Backbone as a chain_set.jsonl record, in Angstrom:
{"seq": "XXXXXXXXXXXXXXXXXXXXXXXXXXXXXXXXXXXXXXXXXXXXXXXXXXXXXXXXXXXXXXXXXXXXXXXXXXXXXX", "coords": {"N": [[-36.943, 3.265, 2.172], [-33.976, 3.563, 0.373], [-32.993, 2.273, -2.577], [-30.508, 0.463, -4.861], [-29.527, -0.609, -7.943], [-27.875, -3.637, -8.584], [-25.332, -5.478, -10.373], [-24.72, -9.014, -10.369], [-22.59, -11.993, -10.201], [-22.866, -15.489, -10.314], [-22.504, -18.856, -9.582], [-23.815, -21.325, -12.299], [-24.863, -23.508, -11.151], [-25.787, -22.402, -8.552], [-27.499, -20.473, -9.389], [-29.634, -21.699, -10.436], [-30.615, -23.516, -8.239], [-31.369, -21.461, -7.012], [-33.435, -20.525, -8.354], [-35.196, -22.502, -8.528], [-36.122, -22.591, -5.855], [-37.056, -19.979, -5.494], [-39.317, -17.493, -6.388], [-39.784, -15.829, -9.669], [-39.344, -12.16, -9.55], [-39.007, -12.086, -7.027], [-36.573, -12.774, -6.275], [-34.619, -10.659, -5.864], [-35.467, -9.803, -3.241], [-34.952, -12.097, -1.744], [-32.172, -12.758, -2.096], [-31.238, -10.435, -0.988], [-31.902, -10.429, 1.74], [-30.417, -12.506, 2.604], [-27.928, -11.857, 2.104], [-27.908, -9.688, 4.141], [-28.187, -11.265, 6.389], [-25.927, -12.749, 6.611], [-23.905, -10.394, 6.637], [-24.925, -9.731, 9.209], [-24.306, -11.455, 10.899], [-21.411, -11.327, 10.604], [-20.905, -8.819, 11.652], [-21.445, -9.638, 14.279], [-19.665, -11.56, 14.876], [-17.309, -10.075, 14.817], [-17.67, -8.294, 16.88], [-17.709, -9.678, 19.029], [-15.08, -10.842, 18.981], [-13.564, -8.467, 19.433], [-14.708, -7.973, 21.81], [-13.539, -10.281, 23.508], [-10.862, -9.495, 22.85], [-10.973, -7.113, 24.418], [-11.678, -7.544, 26.905], [-9.531, -9.392, 27.504], [-7.442, -7.743, 27.616], [-7.903, -6.141, 29.546], [-7.906, -7.774, 31.635], [-5.081, -8.686, 31.631], [-3.869, -6.367, 32.51], [-4.983, -5.908, 34.899], [-3.741, -8.05, 36.374], [-1.218, -6.799, 36.572], [-1.59, -5.183, 38.545], [-1.4, -6.944, 40.686], [0.981, -6.946, 41.867], [1.381, -4.779, 43.09], [2.428, -2.819, 45.697], [0.784, -2.757, 48.806], [-1.835, -0.758, 50.045], [-1.437, -0.121, 52.968], [-3.635, -0.32, 54.574], [-5.453, -2.902, 56.557], [-7.11, -5.697, 55.41], [-10.195, -6.114, 56.362], [-12.751, -8.566, 57.747], [-16.218, -8.684, 56.579]], "CA": [[-35.453, 2.625, 1.8], [-33.262, 3.592, -0.924], [-32.519, 0.957, -3.174], [-29.755, 0.77, -5.727], [-29.325, -2.014, -8.374], [-26.413, -4.075, -8.922], [-25.234, -7.007, -11.389], [-23.882, -9.855, -9.805], [-22.341, -13.016, -11.006], [-22.886, -16.479, -9.546], [-22.29, -20.102, -10.453], [-24.631, -21.773, -12.847], [-25.778, -24.403, -10.232], [-26.556, -21.859, -7.527], [-28.471, -19.725, -9.63], [-30.633, -23.015, -10.959], [-31.136, -24.122, -6.839], [-32.123, -20.084, -6.552], [-34.772, -20.475, -9.394], [-36.148, -23.537, -8.356], [-36.98, -22.214, -4.536], [-37.576, -18.735, -5.283], [-40.165, -17.297, -7.717], [-39.334, -14.775, -10.373], [-39.735, -10.983, -8.97], [-38.862, -12.288, -5.349], [-34.966, -13.113, -6.289], [-33.534, -9.528, -5.21], [-35.432, -9.669, -1.837], [-34.337, -13.152, -0.905], [-30.673, -12.284, -2.12], [-31.242, -9.182, -0.018], [-32.285, -11.007, 3.453], [-29.128, -13.65, 2.659], [-26.735, -10.79, 2.123], [-28.352, -9.203, 5.292], [-28.172, -12.411, 7.481], [-24.486, -12.951, 6.714], [-23.432, -9.302, 7.534], [-25.19, -9.12, 10.647], [-23.155, -12.685, 11.503], [-19.885, -10.878, 10.215], [-20.644, -7.817, 12.659], [-21.588, -10.359, 15.855], [-18.199, -12.315, 15.062], [-16.45, -8.885, 15.062], [-17.851, -7.78, 18.08], [-17.306, -10.95, 19.651], [-13.774, -10.823, 19.1], [-13.375, -7.192, 20.032], [-14.777, -8.068, 23.449], [-12.796, -10.977, 23.771], [-9.819, -8.77, 23.285], [-10.94, -5.987, 25.25], [-11.453, -8.454, 28.142], [-8.018, -9.839, 27.982], [-6.193, -6.89, 28.019], [-8.417, -5.664, 31.018], [-7.371, -8.861, 32.58], [-3.721, -8.572, 31.719], [-3.738, -5.071, 33.152], [-5.442, -6.516, 36.396], [-2.585, -8.571, 36.601], [-0.145, -5.73, 36.739], [-1.915, -4.716, 40.032], [-1.422, -7.81, 41.708], [2.187, -7.222, 42.155], [1.822, -3.244, 43.621], [2.207, -2.702, 47.223], [-0.562, -2.611, 49.469], [-1.879, 0.957, 50.393], [-1.435, -0.256, 54.397], [-4.861, -0.628, 54.978], [-5.572, -4.132, 56.821], [-8.217, -6.367, 55.208], [-11.331, -6.733, 57.292], [-13.604, -9.454, 57.17], [-17.158, -8.186, 56.848]], "C": [[-35.201, 2.907, 0.65], [-32.884, 2.102, -1.32], [-31.803, 1.203, -4.135], [-29.853, -0.684, -6.678], [-27.913, -2.281, -8.977], [-26.516, -5.324, -10.069], [-24.239, -7.804, -10.498], [-23.701, -10.982, -10.55], [-22.315, -13.918, -10.044], [-22.654, -17.881, -10.349], [-23.667, -20.64, -11.024], [-25.828, -22.487, -11.487], [-26.443, -23.752, -9.105], [-27.631, -21.001, -8.106], [-29.799, -20.799, -9.959], [-31.415, -23.083, -9.176], [-32.136, -22.428, -6.508], [-33.626, -20.145, -7.079], [-35.873, -21.521, -8.915], [-37.073, -23.319, -6.881], [-37.49, -20.79, -4.617], [-38.365, -18.238, -7.021], [-39.665, -15.785, -8.273], [-39.972, -13.405, -9.623], [-39.693, -11.232, -7.653], [-37.262, -12.688, -4.854], [-34.624, -12.014, -5.364], [-34.212, -9.515, -3.462], [-35.085, -10.762, -1.358], [-32.602, -13.27, -1.139], [-30.603, -10.97, -0.973], [-31.19, -9.721, 1.334], [-30.904, -11.74, 3.495], [-28.186, -12.633, 3.111], [-26.822, -10.105, 3.843], [-27.741, -10.066, 6.474], [-26.484, -12.642, 7.573], [-23.831, -11.826, 7.141], [-23.808, -9.139, 8.819], [-24.11, -10.479, 11.411], [-21.616, -12.034, 11.49], [-19.758, -9.831, 11.465], [-20.846, -8.435, 14.233], [-20.21, -10.928, 15.976], [-17.306, -11.102, 15.659], [-16.244, -8.418, 16.388], [-17.553, -8.666, 19.026], [-15.814, -11.039, 20.147], [-13.29, -9.524, 19.666], [-13.737, -7.34, 21.567], [-13.856, -9.04, 24.099], [-11.387, -10.382, 24.082], [-9.786, -7.674, 24.315], [-10.789, -6.572, 26.866], [-10.173, -8.901, 28.803], [-7.367, -9.204, 28.239], [-6.695, -6.338, 29.377], [-7.639, -6.74, 32.34], [-5.816, -9.078, 32.865], [-3.614, -7.22, 32.593], [-4.052, -5.198, 34.808], [-4.498, -7.284, 36.934], [-1.284, -7.943, 37.206], [-0.428, -5.176, 38.399], [-1.517, -5.487, 41.051], [0.01, -7.536, 42.546], [2.618, -5.555, 42.722], [1.77, -3.635, 45.248], [1.177, -2.187, 47.681], [-0.747, -1.309, 50.013], [-1.937, 1.009, 52.203], [-2.697, -0.161, 55.043], [-5.089, -2.468, 55.344], [-6.899, -4.415, 55.983], [-8.961, -6.585, 56.174], [-12.493, -7.622, 56.726], [-15.453, -8.648, 57.669], [-18.548, -8.884, 56.607]], "O": [[-36.005, 2.622, -0.237], [-32.587, 1.128, -0.629], [-32.148, 2.255, -4.674], [-30.219, -1.737, -6.155], [-27.125, -1.552, -9.58], [-27.521, -5.907, -10.475], [-23.198, -7.358, -10.015], [-24.448, -11.172, -11.51], [-21.878, -13.584, -8.943], [-22.632, -17.945, -11.578], [-24.661, -20.454, -10.322], [-26.951, -22.177, -11.09], [-27.463, -24.241, -8.62], [-28.63, -20.772, -7.425], [-30.93, -20.46, -9.613], [-32.579, -22.738, -8.973], [-33.23, -22.323, -5.954], [-34.665, -19.903, -6.466], [-37.095, -21.377, -8.931], [-38.238, -23.674, -6.704], [-38.344, -20.436, -3.804], [-38.093, -18.504, -8.192], [-39.277, -14.848, -7.575], [-41.081, -13.541, -9.106], [-40.437, -10.514, -6.985], [-36.81, -12.853, -3.721], [-34.352, -12.275, -4.192], [-33.452, -9.231, -2.537], [-34.765, -10.583, -0.183], [-31.898, -13.866, -0.324], [-29.654, -10.864, -0.195], [-30.263, -9.329, 2.043], [-30.236, -11.536, 4.509], [-27.73, -12.546, 4.251], [-25.845, -10.091, 4.591], [-26.964, -9.632, 7.324], [-25.926, -12.686, 8.669], [-23.068, -12.035, 8.083], [-23.121, -8.458, 9.58], [-23.317, -10.291, 12.333], [-20.79, -12.302, 12.363], [-18.779, -9.87, 12.21], [-20.467, -7.816, 15.227], [-19.598, -10.822, 17.039], [-16.718, -11.149, 16.74], [-15.18, -8.185, 16.962], [-17.018, -8.178, 20.021], [-15.417, -11.237, 21.295], [-12.44, -9.677, 20.544], [-13.037, -6.82, 22.435], [-13.37, -8.727, 25.186], [-10.781, -10.58, 25.135], [-8.782, -7.365, 24.956], [-10.031, -6.166, 27.748], [-9.799, -8.871, 29.975], [-6.49, -9.525, 29.041], [-5.876, -6.105, 30.266], [-7.101, -6.523, 33.425], [-5.336, -9.494, 33.919], [-3.021, -7.452, 33.647], [-3.421, -4.652, 35.713], [-4.4, -7.185, 38.157], [-0.533, -8.42, 38.057], [0.437, -4.855, 39.214], [-1.275, -5.028, 42.167], [0.124, -7.874, 43.724], [3.774, -5.136, 42.789], [1.171, -4.562, 45.793], [0.601, -1.249, 47.129], [0.246, -0.738, 50.462], [-2.401, 2.006, 52.757], [-2.673, 0.13, 56.239], [-4.891, -3.266, 54.428], [-7.721, -3.509, 55.847], [-8.486, -7.319, 57.04], [-13.042, -7.505, 55.631], [-15.763, -8.22, 58.78], [-19.59, -8.308, 56.916]]}, "num_chains": 1, "name": "protein.A"}
């Protein structure tokens, strides 16, 4: 895996909490994992939204077919 170095700013209170919970030398990995988890959540939210919109559109399209004339074939009970 390739890495890049970035410089971030955060509120002092957050950095203090981070320092209390995470050892020096492990902060990058901790922040990386937090960002990864948040990005995965955002991706899931977008996928869910896209799926709901897609299914909603299909349902609307299906409703249009309810008003079409039948094909002349009688329904049979099987």
